[in-house]
N, CA, C, O and the ligand as a Tripos MOL2 file, in Angstrom:
@<TRIPOS>MOLECULE
protein
  253   251    64     0     0
PROTEIN
NO_CHARGES

@<TRIPOS>ATOM
      1 N          91.7580  107.4820  100.6690 N.3       1 MET1
      2 CA         90.8860  107.6300   99.6120 C.3       1 MET1
      3 C          89.8530  106.3660   99.4960 C.2       1 MET1
      4 O          90.2600  105.2050   99.4570 O.2       1 MET1
      5 N          88.5750  106.6970   99.4490 N.am      2 LEU2
      6 CA         87.6240  105.6090   99.5420 C.3       2 LEU2
      7 C          86.8570  105.5270   98.1590 C.2       2 LEU2
      8 O          86.6270  106.5180   97.4660 O.2       2 LEU2
      9 N          86.5160  104.3310   97.8590 N.am      3 LYS3
     10 CA         85.7280  104.1510   96.6610 C.3       3 LYS3
     11 C          84.6760  103.0690   96.9590 C.2       3 LYS3
     12 O          84.9820  102.0470   97.5730 O.2       3 LYS3
     13 N          83.4420  103.3110   96.5160 N.am      4 LEU4
     14 CA         82.4450  102.2470   96.7320 C.3       4 LEU4
     15 C          82.4120  101.2990   95.5070 C.2       4 LEU4
     16 O          82.4440  101.6870   94.3390 O.2       4 LEU4
     17 N          82.3490  100.0830   95.8900 N.am      5 ASP5
     18 CA         82.3100   99.1030   94.7490 C.3       5 ASP5
     19 C          80.8550   98.9020   94.3340 C.2       5 ASP5
     20 O          80.0090   98.5230   95.1450 O.2       5 ASP5
     21 N          80.5890   99.1550   93.0910 N.am      6 PRO6
     22 CA         79.1730   99.1550   92.6300 C.3       6 PRO6
     23 C          78.6150   97.5900   92.6100 C.2       6 PRO6
     24 O          77.4130   97.3560   92.4850 O.2       6 PRO6
     25 N          79.4820   96.6770   92.7290 N.am      7 TYR7
     26 CA         79.0630   95.2500   92.6830 C.3       7 TYR7
     27 C          78.9370   94.6170   94.0630 C.2       7 TYR7
     28 O          78.5740   93.4430   94.1440 O.2       7 TYR7
     29 N          79.2010   95.2850   95.0850 N.am      8 SER8
     30 CA         79.0470   94.7550   96.3930 C.3       8 SER8
     31 C          78.9840   95.8590   97.4160 C.2       8 SER8
     32 O          79.1760   97.0260   97.0730 O.2       8 SER8
     33 N          78.7120   95.5180   98.6980 N.am      9 GLU9
     34 CA         78.6600   96.6190   99.6990 C.3       9 GLU9
     35 C          79.9830   96.9090  100.3550 C.2       9 GLU9
     36 O          80.1040   97.7480  101.2470 O.2       9 GLU9
     37 N          80.9570   96.1910   99.8830 N.am     10 SER10
     38 CA         82.3240   96.4580  100.4990 C.3      10 SER10
     39 C          82.8170   97.8540  100.1580 C.2      10 SER10
     40 O          82.5460   98.4180   99.0980 O.2      10 SER10
     41 N          83.5620   98.3730  101.1320 N.am     11 ILE11
     42 CA         84.2430   99.6360  100.8820 C.3      11 ILE11
     43 C          85.6810   99.3430  100.3750 C.2      11 ILE11
     44 O          86.4800   98.6660  101.0220 O.2      11 ILE11
     45 N          85.9290   99.8610   99.2590 N.am     12 LEU12
     46 CA         87.2150   99.6000   98.6720 C.3      12 LEU12
     47 C          88.1830  100.7460   98.9280 C.2      12 LEU12
     48 O          87.7650  101.9010   99.0140 O.2      12 LEU12
     49 N          89.4740  100.4380   99.0500 N.am     13 PHE13
     50 CA         90.4700  101.4410   99.2540 C.3      13 PHE13
     51 C          91.4240  101.4150   98.0540 C.2      13 PHE13
     52 O          91.6900  100.3850   97.4340 O.2      13 PHE13
     53 N          91.8970  102.5730   97.7900 N.am     14 GLN14
     54 CA         92.8190  102.7400   96.6390 C.3      14 GLN14
     55 C          94.2560  102.9610   97.0850 C.2      14 GLN14
     56 O          94.5420  103.7970   97.9420 O.2      14 GLN14
     57 N          95.1520  102.1870   96.4790 N.am     15 CYS15
     58 CA         96.5010  102.2620   96.8470 C.3      15 CYS15
     59 C          97.0630  103.7080   96.4810 C.2      15 CYS15
     60 O          96.8530  104.1980   95.3720 O.2      15 CYS15
     61 N          97.7060  104.2910   97.3560 N.am     16 GLY16
     62 CA         98.2980  105.6810   97.1180 C.3      16 GLY16
     63 C          99.4660  105.6540   96.2560 C.2      16 GLY16
     64 O          99.9920  106.7100   95.9030 O.2      16 GLY16
     65 N          99.9370  104.4500   95.8710 N.am     17 ARG17
     66 CA        101.1160  104.3620   95.1240 C.3      17 ARG17
     67 C         100.9400  103.9490   93.7390 C.2      17 ARG17
     68 O         101.4000  104.6200   92.8150 O.2      17 ARG17
     69 N         100.2380  102.7830   93.5470 N.am     18 CYS18
     70 CA        100.0080  102.2550   92.1800 C.3      18 CYS18
     71 C          98.5600  102.3330   91.7650 C.2      18 CYS18
     72 O          98.1920  101.8800   90.6810 O.2      18 CYS18
     73 N          97.6930  102.9360   92.6680 N.am     19 ARG19
     74 CA         96.2950  103.1960   92.2800 C.3      19 ARG19
     75 C          95.3930  101.9410   92.1400 C.2      19 ARG19
     76 O          94.2530  102.0110   91.6820 O.2      19 ARG19
     77 N          95.9490  100.8280   92.5470 N.am     20 ARG20
     78 CA         95.1890   99.6060   92.5550 C.3      20 ARG20
     79 C          94.1170   99.7550   93.6720 C.2      20 ARG20
     80 O          94.3500  100.3890   94.7020 O.2      20 ARG20
     81 N          92.9310   99.1410   93.4200 N.am     21 VAL21
     82 CA         91.8180   99.2450   94.3480 C.3      21 VAL21
     83 C          91.5530   97.9360   94.9390 C.2      21 VAL21
     84 O          91.5540   96.9640   94.1840 O.2      21 VAL21
     85 N          91.3270   97.7760   96.1880 N.am     22 GLY22
     86 CA         90.9400   96.4350   96.7690 C.3      22 GLY22
     87 C          90.3990   96.5970   98.1930 C.2      22 GLY22
     88 O          90.3840   97.6970   98.7450 O.2      22 GLY22
     89 N          89.9680   95.5100   98.7580 N.am     23 GLU23
     90 CA         89.3740   95.4990  100.1060 C.3      23 GLU23
     91 C          90.4930   95.6360  101.1600 C.2      23 GLU23
     92 O          91.6240   95.1790  100.9880 O.2      23 GLU23
     93 N          90.1130   96.2660  102.2080 N.am     24 LEU24
     94 CA         91.1070   96.4590  103.3440 C.3      24 LEU24
     95 C          91.3830   95.1020  103.9300 C.2      24 LEU24
     96 O          90.5210   94.2370  104.0800 O.2      24 LEU24
     97 N          92.6380   94.9840  104.2460 N.am     25 PHE25
     98 CA         93.2350   93.7880  104.9640 C.3      25 PHE25
     99 C          93.4020   92.5740  103.9500 C.2      25 PHE25
    100 O          94.3990   91.8540  104.0000 O.2      25 PHE25
    101 N          92.4840   92.4010  103.1200 N.am     26 THR26
    102 CA         92.7260   91.2070  102.0930 C.3      26 THR26
    103 C          93.6240   91.6530  101.0120 C.2      26 THR26
    104 O          94.4790   90.8870  100.5690 O.2      26 THR26
    105 N          93.4680   92.9200  100.5410 N.am     27 GLU27
    106 CA         94.2870   93.4250   99.5660 C.3      27 GLU27
    107 C          94.9870   94.6690   99.8850 C.2      27 GLU27
    108 O          96.0660   94.8970   99.3390 O.2      27 GLU27
    109 N          94.4780   95.4940  100.7170 N.am     28 MET28
    110 CA         94.9550   96.7770  101.0660 C.3      28 MET28
    111 C          95.3380   96.8510  102.5610 C.2      28 MET28
    112 O          94.7780   96.1390  103.3940 O.2      28 MET28
    113 N          96.2400   97.6720  102.8520 N.am     29 ILE29
    114 CA         96.6090   97.7830  104.3240 C.3      29 ILE29
    115 C          96.9230   99.3190  104.5650 C.2      29 ILE29
    116 O          97.5000  100.0050  103.7210 O.2      29 ILE29
    117 N          96.4970   99.7890  105.7780 N.am     30 GLU30
    118 CA         96.7990  101.1920  106.1680 C.3      30 GLU30
    119 C          98.0910  101.2960  106.7720 C.2      30 GLU30
    120 O          98.5250  100.4710  107.5760 O.2      30 GLU30
    121 N          98.7590  102.4040  106.3450 N.am     31 ASP31
    122 CA        100.0920  102.6350  106.9270 C.3      31 ASP31
    123 C         100.2430  104.1290  107.0530 C.2      31 ASP31
    124 O         100.2480  104.8800  106.0770 O.2      31 ASP31
    125 N         100.3730  104.5420  108.3660 N.am     32 GLU32
    126 CA        100.5820  105.9440  108.6700 C.3      32 GLU32
    127 C          99.6090  106.8690  108.0710 C.2      32 GLU32
    128 O          99.9770  107.9790  107.6870 O.2      32 GLU32
    129 N          98.3920  106.4800  107.9670 N.am     33 GLY33
    130 CA         97.2450  107.2490  107.4470 C.3      33 GLY33
    131 C          97.0210  107.1960  106.0010 C.2      33 GLY33
    132 O          96.0880  107.8190  105.4940 O.2      33 GLY33
    133 N          97.8940  106.4260  105.2590 N.am     34 SER34
    134 CA         97.6470  106.2290  103.8870 C.3      34 SER34
    135 C          97.3730  104.7330  103.6670 C.2      34 SER34
    136 O          97.6740  103.8730  104.4950 O.2      34 SER34
    137 N          96.7790  104.4890  102.4880 N.am     35 PHE35
    138 CA         96.4860  103.0350  102.1730 C.3      35 PHE35
    139 C          97.3500  102.5410  100.9290 C.2      35 PHE35
    140 O          97.4880  103.2010   99.8980 O.2      35 PHE35
    141 N          97.8720  101.3820  101.1470 N.am     36 TYR36
    142 CA         98.5790  100.7600  100.0320 C.3      36 TYR36
    143 C          98.2660   99.3820   99.8960 C.2      36 TYR36
    144 O          97.8010   98.7260  100.8280 O.2      36 TYR36
    145 N          98.5320   98.8630   98.6340 N.am     37 CYS37
    146 CA         98.3040   97.3740   98.4350 C.3      37 CYS37
    147 C          99.4870   96.6940   99.1390 C.2      37 CYS37
    148 O         100.4740   97.3560   99.4590 O.2      37 CYS37
    149 N          99.3980   95.4480   99.3680 N.am     38 TRP38
    150 CA        100.4550   94.6890  100.0360 C.3      38 TRP38
    151 C         101.7290   94.7330   99.2760 C.2      38 TRP38
    152 O         102.7980   94.8010   99.8840 O.2      38 TRP38
    153 N         101.6750   94.6970   97.9860 N.am     39 ASN39
    154 CA        102.8700   94.7350   97.2120 C.3      39 ASN39
    155 C         103.5840   96.0760   97.3930 C.2      39 ASN39
    156 O         104.7970   96.0480   97.6030 O.2      39 ASN39
    157 N         102.9270   97.2780   97.3300 N.am     40 CYS40
    158 CA        103.4680   98.5160   97.4930 C.3      40 CYS40
    159 C         104.0630   98.6940   98.8770 C.2      40 CYS40
    160 O         105.1700   99.1990   99.0650 O.2      40 CYS40
    161 N         103.2930   98.2670   99.7950 N.am     41 LEU41
    162 CA        103.6380   98.4640  101.1640 C.3      41 LEU41
    163 C         104.8920   97.6990  101.4650 C.2      41 LEU41
    164 O         105.7520   98.2530  102.1500 O.2      41 LEU41
    165 N         105.0810   96.4870  101.0230 N.am     42 GLY42
    166 CA        106.2580   95.7260  101.1210 C.3      42 GLY42
    167 C         107.5160   96.5280  100.4810 C.2      42 GLY42
    168 O         108.5880   96.6300  101.0770 O.2      42 GLY42
    169 N         107.2910   97.0260   99.3370 N.am     43 GLU43
    170 CA        108.3110   97.8530   98.6420 C.3      43 GLU43
    171 C         108.6990   99.1100   99.4510 C.2      43 GLU43
    172 O         109.8770   99.4370   99.5980 O.2      43 GLU43
    173 N         107.7270   99.7580   99.9360 N.am     44 ILE44
    174 CA        107.9400  101.0430  100.6450 C.3      44 ILE44
    175 C         108.6870  100.6900  101.9760 C.2      44 ILE44
    176 O         109.5880  101.4340  102.3650 O.2      44 ILE44
    177 N         108.3500   99.6180  102.6540 N.am     45 ARG45
    178 CA        109.0480   99.3090  103.8900 C.3      45 ARG45
    179 C         110.4920   98.8790  103.5140 C.2      45 ARG45
    180 O         111.4370   99.2240  104.2230 O.2      45 ARG45
    181 N         110.6540   98.1610  102.4480 N.am     46 GLN46
    182 CA        112.0220   97.7020  102.1010 C.3      46 GLN46
    183 C         112.8260   98.9210  101.7430 C.2      46 GLN46
    184 O         113.9800   99.0470  102.1520 O.2      46 GLN46
    185 N         112.2310   99.8350  100.9780 N.am     47 ALA47
    186 CA        112.9790  101.0040  100.5880 C.3      47 ALA47
    187 C         113.3610  101.8890  101.7400 C.2      47 ALA47
    188 O         114.4010  102.5450  101.6820 O.2      47 ALA47
    189 N         112.5340  101.9380  102.8240 N.am     48 GLY48
    190 CA        112.7850  102.6300  103.9510 C.3      48 GLY48
    191 C         113.9190  102.0590  104.8580 C.2      48 GLY48
    192 O         114.6010  102.7610  105.6040 O.2      48 GLY48
    193 N         114.0460  100.7150  104.7160 N.am     49 ARG49
    194 CA        115.0820  100.1100  105.4900 C.3      49 ARG49
    195 C         116.4230  100.1360  104.7450 C.2      49 ARG49
    196 O         117.4730  100.2740  105.3720 O.2      49 ARG49
    197 N         116.3950  100.0050  103.4170 N.am     50 ARG50
    198 CA        117.5780   99.7730  102.6950 C.3      50 ARG50
    199 C         118.1850  101.1540  102.2170 C.2      50 ARG50
    200 O         117.5910  102.2310  102.2510 O.2      50 ARG50
    201 N         119.3190  100.9610  101.8180 N.am     51 ALA51
    202 CA        120.1040  102.2160  101.3350 C.3      51 ALA51
    203 C         119.5740  102.5210   99.9340 C.2      51 ALA51
    204 O         118.9930  101.7190   99.2020 O.2      51 ALA51
    205 N         119.8700  103.8490   99.6610 N.am     52 ARG52
    206 CA        119.3720  104.4650   98.4250 C.3      52 ARG52
    207 C         119.7460  103.6460   97.2370 C.2      52 ARG52
    208 O         118.9900  103.6140   96.2670 O.2      52 ARG52
    209 N         120.8230  103.0080   97.2540 N.am     53 LYS53
    210 CA        121.4110  102.3600   96.0930 C.3      53 LYS53
    211 C         120.4990  101.1810   95.6660 C.2      53 LYS53
    212 O         120.5550  100.7560   94.5120 O.2      53 LYS53
    213 N         119.7070  100.6800   96.5370 N.am     54 ASP54
    214 CA        118.7960   99.5600   96.1690 C.3      54 ASP54
    215 C         117.5970   99.9490   95.5240 C.2      54 ASP54
    216 O         116.8700   99.0810   95.0410 O.2      54 ASP54
    217 N         117.2630  101.3090   95.4500 N.am     55 GLN55
    218 CA        116.0140  101.7960   94.9540 C.3      55 GLN55
    219 C         115.8270  101.2760   93.4720 C.2      55 GLN55
    220 O         114.7460  100.7890   93.1380 O.2      55 GLN55
    221 N         116.7990  101.3710   92.6550 N.am     56 GLU56
    222 CA        116.6290  101.0060   91.3210 C.3      56 GLU56
    223 C         116.1850   99.5190   91.1090 C.2      56 GLU56
    224 O         115.4020   99.1840   90.2190 O.2      56 GLU56
    225 N         116.7090   98.7280   91.9320 N.am     57 GLY57
    226 CA        116.3560   97.2840   91.8940 C.3      57 GLY57
    227 C         114.8990   97.0170   92.2920 C.2      57 GLY57
    228 O         114.2540   96.0940   91.7940 O.2      57 GLY57
    229 N         114.3950   97.8800   93.2300 N.am     58 LEU58
    230 CA        113.0130   97.7710   93.6820 C.3      58 LEU58
    231 C         112.0810   98.2620   92.6220 C.2      58 LEU58
    232 O         111.0310   97.6700   92.3730 O.2      58 LEU58
    233 N         112.4570   99.3230   92.0110 N.am     59 GLU59
    234 CA        111.5120   99.8510   90.9980 C.3      59 GLU59
    235 C         111.4870   98.8830   89.7110 C.2      59 GLU59
    236 O         110.4790   98.7370   89.0200 O.2      59 GLU59
    237 N         112.6060   98.2970   89.4910 N.am     60 TYR60
    238 CA        112.6730   97.3240   88.3870 C.3      60 TYR60
    239 C         111.8170   96.1490   88.6520 C.2      60 TYR60
    240 O         111.2020   95.6290   87.7210 O.2      60 TYR60
    241 N         111.7310   95.6840   89.8930 N.am     61 ALA61
    242 CA        110.9830   94.4860   90.2580 C.3      61 ALA61
    243 C         109.4790   94.8030   90.1950 C.2      61 ALA61
    244 O         108.6760   93.8940   89.9870 O.2      61 ALA61
    245 N         109.0800   96.0840   90.3720 N.am     62 ALA62
    246 CA        107.6290   96.4160   90.3720 C.3      62 ALA62
    247 C         107.1680   96.3990   88.9330 C.2      62 ALA62
    248 O         105.9580   96.3260   88.7160 O.2      62 ALA62
    249 N         108.0380   96.4600   87.9180 N.am     63 HIS63
    250 CA        107.4940   96.5230   86.5030 C.3      63 HIS63
    251 C         107.4870   95.0940   85.8880 C.2      63 HIS63
    252 O         107.0810   94.9190   84.7390 O.2      63 HIS63
    253 ZN         99.9750   99.5980   95.2770 Zn       64 ZN64
@<TRIPOS>BOND
     1     1     2 1
     2     2     3 1
     3     3     4 2
     4     3     5 am
     5     5     6 1
     6     6     7 1
     7     7     8 2
     8     7     9 am
     9     9    10 1
    10    10    11 1
    11    11    12 2
    12    11    13 am
    13    13    14 1
    14    14    15 1
    15    15    16 2
    16    15    17 am
    17    17    18 1
    18    18    19 1
    19    19    20 2
    20    19    21 am
    21    21    22 1
    22    22    23 1
    23    23    24 2
    24    23    25 am
    25    25    26 1
    26    26    27 1
    27    27    28 2
    28    27    29 am
    29    29    30 1
    30    30    31 1
    31    31    32 2
    32    31    33 am
    33    33    34 1
    34    34    35 1
    35    35    36 2
    36    35    37 am
    37    37    38 1
    38    38    39 1
    39    39    40 2
    40    39    41 am
    41    41    42 1
    42    42    43 1
    43    43    44 2
    44    43    45 am
    45    45    46 1
    46    46    47 1
    47    47    48 2
    48    47    49 am
    49    49    50 1
    50    50    51 1
    51    51    52 2
    52    51    53 am
    53    53    54 1
    54    54    55 1
    55    55    56 2
    56    55    57 am
    57    57    58 1
    58    58    59 1
    59    59    60 2
    60    59    61 am
    61    61    62 1
    62    62    63 1
    63    63    64 2
    64    63    65 am
    65    65    66 1
    66    66    67 1
    67    67    68 2
    68    67    69 am
    69    69    70 1
    70    70    71 1
    71    71    72 2
    72    71    73 am
    73    73    74 1
    74    74    75 1
    75    75    76 2
    76    75    77 am
    77    77    78 1
    78    78    79 1
    79    79    80 2
    80    79    81 am
    81    81    82 1
    82    82    83 1
    83    83    84 2
    84    83    85 am
    85    85    86 1
    86    86    87 1
    87    87    88 2
    88    87    89 am
    89    89    90 1
    90    90    91 1
    91    91    92 2
    92    91    93 am
    93    93    94 1
    94    94    95 1
    95    95    96 2
    96    95    97 am
    97    97    98 1
    98    98    99 1
    99    99   100 2
   100    99   101 am
   101   101   102 1
   102   102   103 1
   103   103   104 2
   104   103   105 am
   105   105   106 1
   106   106   107 1
   107   107   108 2
   108   107   109 am
   109   109   110 1
   110   110   111 1
   111   111   112 2
   112   111   113 am
   113   113   114 1
   114   114   115 1
   115   115   116 2
   116   115   117 am
   117   117   118 1
   118   118   119 1
   119   119   120 2
   120   119   121 am
   121   121   122 1
   122   122   123 1
   123   123   124 2
   124   123   125 am
   125   125   126 1
   126   126   127 1
   127   127   128 2
   128   127   129 am
   129   129   130 1
   130   130   131 1
   131   131   132 2
   132   131   133 am
   133   133   134 1
   134   134   135 1
   135   135   136 2
   136   135   137 am
   137   137   138 1
   138   138   139 1
   139   139   140 2
   140   139   141 am
   141   141   142 1
   142   142   143 1
   143   143   144 2
   144   143   145 am
   145   145   146 1
   146   146   147 1
   147   147   148 2
   148   147   149 am
   149   149   150 1
   150   150   151 1
   151   151   152 2
   152   151   153 am
   153   153   154 1
   154   154   155 1
   155   155   156 2
   156   155   157 am
   157   157   158 1
   158   158   159 1
   159   159   160 2
   160   159   161 am
   161   161   162 1
   162   162   163 1
   163   163   164 2
   164   163   165 am
   165   165   166 1
   166   166   167 1
   167   167   168 2
   168   167   169 am
   169   169   170 1
   170   170   171 1
   171   171   172 2
   172   171   173 am
   173   173   174 1
   174   174   175 1
   175   175   176 2
   176   175   177 am
   177   177   178 1
   178   178   179 1
   179   179   180 2
   180   179   181 am
   181   181   182 1
   182   182   183 1
   183   183   184 2
   184   183   185 am
   185   185   186 1
   186   186   187 1
   187   187   188 2
   188   187   189 am
   189   189   190 1
   190   190   191 1
   191   191   192 2
   192   191   193 am
   193   193   194 1
   194   194   195 1
   195   195   196 2
   196   195   197 am
   197   197   198 1
   198   198   199 1
   199   199   200 2
   200   199   201 am
   201   201   202 1
   202   202   203 1
   203   203   204 2
   204   203   205 am
   205   205   206 1
   206   206   207 1
   207   207   208 2
   208   207   209 am
   209   209   210 1
   210   210   211 1
   211   211   212 2
   212   211   213 am
   213   213   214 1
   214   214   215 1
   215   215   216 2
   216   215   217 am
   217   217   218 1
   218   218   219 1
   219   219   220 2
   220   219   221 am
   221   221   222 1
   222   222   223 1
   223   223   224 2
   224   223   225 am
   225   225   226 1
   226   226   227 1
   227   227   228 2
   228   227   229 am
   229   229   230 1
   230   230   231 1
   231   231   232 2
   232   231   233 am
   233   233   234 1
   234   234   235 1
   235   235   236 2
   236   235   237 am
   237   237   238 1
   238   238   239 1
   239   239   240 2
   240   239   241 am
   241   241   242 1
   242   242   243 1
   243   243   244 2
   244   243   245 am
   245   245   246 1
   246   246   247 1
   247   247   248 2
   248   247   249 am
   249   249   250 1
   250   250   251 1
   251   251   252 2
@<TRIPOS>SUBSTRUCTURE
     1 MET1         2 RESIDUE 1 A MET
     2 LEU2         6 RESIDUE 1 A LEU
     3 LYS3        10 RESIDUE 1 A LYS
     4 LEU4        14 RESIDUE 1 A LEU
     5 ASP5        18 RESIDUE 1 A ASP
     6 PRO6        22 RESIDUE 1 A PRO
     7 TYR7        26 RESIDUE 1 A TYR
     8 SER8        30 RESIDUE 1 A SER
     9 GLU9        34 RESIDUE 1 A GLU
    10 SER10       38 RESIDUE 1 A SER
    11 ILE11       42 RESIDUE 1 A ILE
    12 LEU12       46 RESIDUE 1 A LEU
    13 PHE13       50 RESIDUE 1 A PHE
    14 GLN14       54 RESIDUE 1 A GLN
    15 CYS15       58 RESIDUE 1 A CYS
    16 GLY16       62 RESIDUE 1 A GLY
    17 ARG17       66 RESIDUE 1 A ARG
    18 CYS18       70 RESIDUE 1 A CYS
    19 ARG19       74 RESIDUE 1 A ARG
    20 ARG20       78 RESIDUE 1 A ARG
    21 VAL21       82 RESIDUE 1 A VAL
    22 GLY22       86 RESIDUE 1 A GLY
    23 GLU23       90 RESIDUE 1 A GLU
    24 LEU24       94 RESIDUE 1 A LEU
    25 PHE25       98 RESIDUE 1 A PHE
    26 THR26      102 RESIDUE 1 A THR
    27 GLU27      106 RESIDUE 1 A GLU
    28 MET28      110 RESIDUE 1 A MET
    29 ILE29      114 RESIDUE 1 A ILE
    30 GLU30      118 RESIDUE 1 A GLU
    31 ASP31      122 RESIDUE 1 A ASP
    32 GLU32      126 RESIDUE 1 A GLU
    33 GLY33      130 RESIDUE 1 A GLY
    34 SER34      134 RESIDUE 1 A SER
    35 PHE35      138 RESIDUE 1 A PHE
    36 TYR36      142 RESIDUE 1 A TYR
    37 CYS37      146 RESIDUE 1 A CYS
    38 TRP38      150 RESIDUE 1 A TRP
    39 ASN39      154 RESIDUE 1 A ASN
    40 CYS40      158 RESIDUE 1 A CYS
    41 LEU41      162 RESIDUE 1 A LEU
    42 GLY42      166 RESIDUE 1 A GLY
    43 GLU43      170 RESIDUE 1 A GLU
    44 ILE44      174 RESIDUE 1 A ILE
    45 ARG45      178 RESIDUE 1 A ARG
    46 GLN46      182 RESIDUE 1 A GLN
    47 ALA47      186 RESIDUE 1 A ALA
    48 GLY48      190 RESIDUE 1 A GLY
    49 ARG49      194 RESIDUE 1 A ARG
    50 ARG50      198 RESIDUE 1 A ARG
    51 ALA51      202 RESIDUE 1 A ALA
    52 ARG52      206 RESIDUE 1 A ARG
    53 LYS53      210 RESIDUE 1 A LYS
    54 ASP54      214 RESIDUE 1 A ASP
    55 GLN55      218 RESIDUE 1 A GLN
    56 GLU56      222 RESIDUE 1 A GLU
    57 GLY57      226 RESIDUE 1 A GLY
    58 LEU58      230 RESIDUE 1 A LEU
    59 GLU59      234 RESIDUE 1 A GLU
    60 TYR60      238 RESIDUE 1 A TYR
    61 ALA61      242 RESIDUE 1 A ALA
    62 ALA62      246 RESIDUE 1 A ALA
    63 HIS63      250 RESIDUE 1 A HIS
    64 ZN64       253 GROUP 0 **** ****
């Protein structure tokens, strides 16, 4: 999902998870065709590696 920033010529990307908007590479990163902020990508990758029982702890840390 792309959004144009009215205050600059940069193309901004919206996180598919938390809806945060930022510039690619500095704030956002592409992963398997979707865009996520660094924070969400880290949590997604952790969640993928870890067992299901750790999910509650990750969601708590995000709030
Ligand atoms: Zn995010």
